C-alpha positions as CSV (number, residue, x, y, z in Angstrom):
1,M,0.0,0.1,-0.1
2,N,1.3,3.4,-0.9
3,V,0.9,6.6,1.1
4,K,1.3,10.2,0.2
5,V,4.0,12.1,2.2
6,I,3.7,15.8,2.4
7,F,6.4,18.1,3.7
8,N,7.8,21.6,3.3
9,T,11.2,22.2,1.7
10,N,13.1,25.0,0.1
11,K,11.9,25.8,-3.6
12,K,15.4,26.2,-4.8
13,L,16.5,22.8,-3.4
14,K,13.3,20.9,-4.7
15,D,13.9,22.5,-8.2
16,A,17.7,21.5,-8.2
17,A,16.8,18.1,-7.0
18,M,14.2,17.6,-9.6
19,K,16.5,18.7,-12.4
20,K,19.2,16.5,-11.2
21,A,16.6,13.6,-11.1
22,R,15.6,14.1,-14.7
23,K,19.1,14.2,-15.8
24,E,19.5,10.8,-14.3
25,G,16.3,9.5,-15.8
26,L,14.5,9.5,-12.4
27,T,11.3,11.1,-11.1
28,Y,11.7,13.2,-7.9
29,S,9.4,10.7,-6.1
30,A,11.8,7.8,-7.1
31,V,14.7,9.7,-5.6
32,L,12.8,10.3,-2.4
33,N,11.7,6.7,-2.3
34,I,15.4,5.5,-2.8
35,A,16.6,7.9,-0.2
36,T,14.1,6.5,2.3
37,Q,14.9,3.0,1.7
38,A,18.6,3.6,2.1
39,Y,18.0,5.6,5.3
40,V,16.0,2.8,6.9
41,G,18.4,0.2,5.6
42,D,21.4,2.1,7.3
43,R,23.0,2.9,3.9
44,L,22.3,6.7,4.1
45,E,24.2,8.7,6.6
46,I,22.8,12.1,7.6
47,T,26.0,14.0,8.4
48,A,24.4,17.4,8.8
49,L,22.4,15.9,11.7
50,D,25.6,14.4,13.2
51,R,27.3,17.8,13.0
52,K,24.3,19.6,14.7
53,L,24.3,17.0,17.4
54,E,28.1,17.3,17.9
55,Q,27.7,21.1,18.2
56,A,24.9,20.9,20.6
57,R,27.0,18.4,22.9
58,E,30.0,20.9,22.7
59,E,27.6,23.7,23.7
60,I,26.4,21.7,26.6
61,R,30.0,20.9,27.7
62,Q,30.7,24.5,27.8
63,G,27.7,25.2,29.8
64,R,25.9,27.1,26.9
65,Y,22.4,25.5,26.9
66,Y,18.7,26.2,27.7
67,T,16.7,24.3,30.2
68,H,13.4,22.8,29.2
69,E,11.6,25.4,30.9
70,Q,13.6,28.2,29.1
71,M,12.8,26.6,25.7
72,L,9.1,26.6,26.4
73,K,9.1,30.1,27.6
74,M,11.0,31.2,24.6
75,R,8.3,29.8,22.4
76,G,5.4,31.1,24.4
77,L,4.4,27.5,25.5
78,K,3.4,26.1,28.8
79,D,4.7,23.0,30.4
80,S,2.1,20.2,30.0
81,K,3.2,18.7,33.5
């Protein structure tokens, strides 16, 4: 069974990906499906996420972080506890 996935992305990024897919004889949908299968099968590394996580860990080590309560307050949210 196939399902539709809807998400937001940058228009220039989407257009560039579609153009590259066409050059390679693929649809953009096929590229996204291949990438999803590779990610699930541990054949796709998300290095940008790795860098963000390492940066966050370094900030925590240096004492530069926000508490859960501070994050909620900055976003105008209330704790659900």
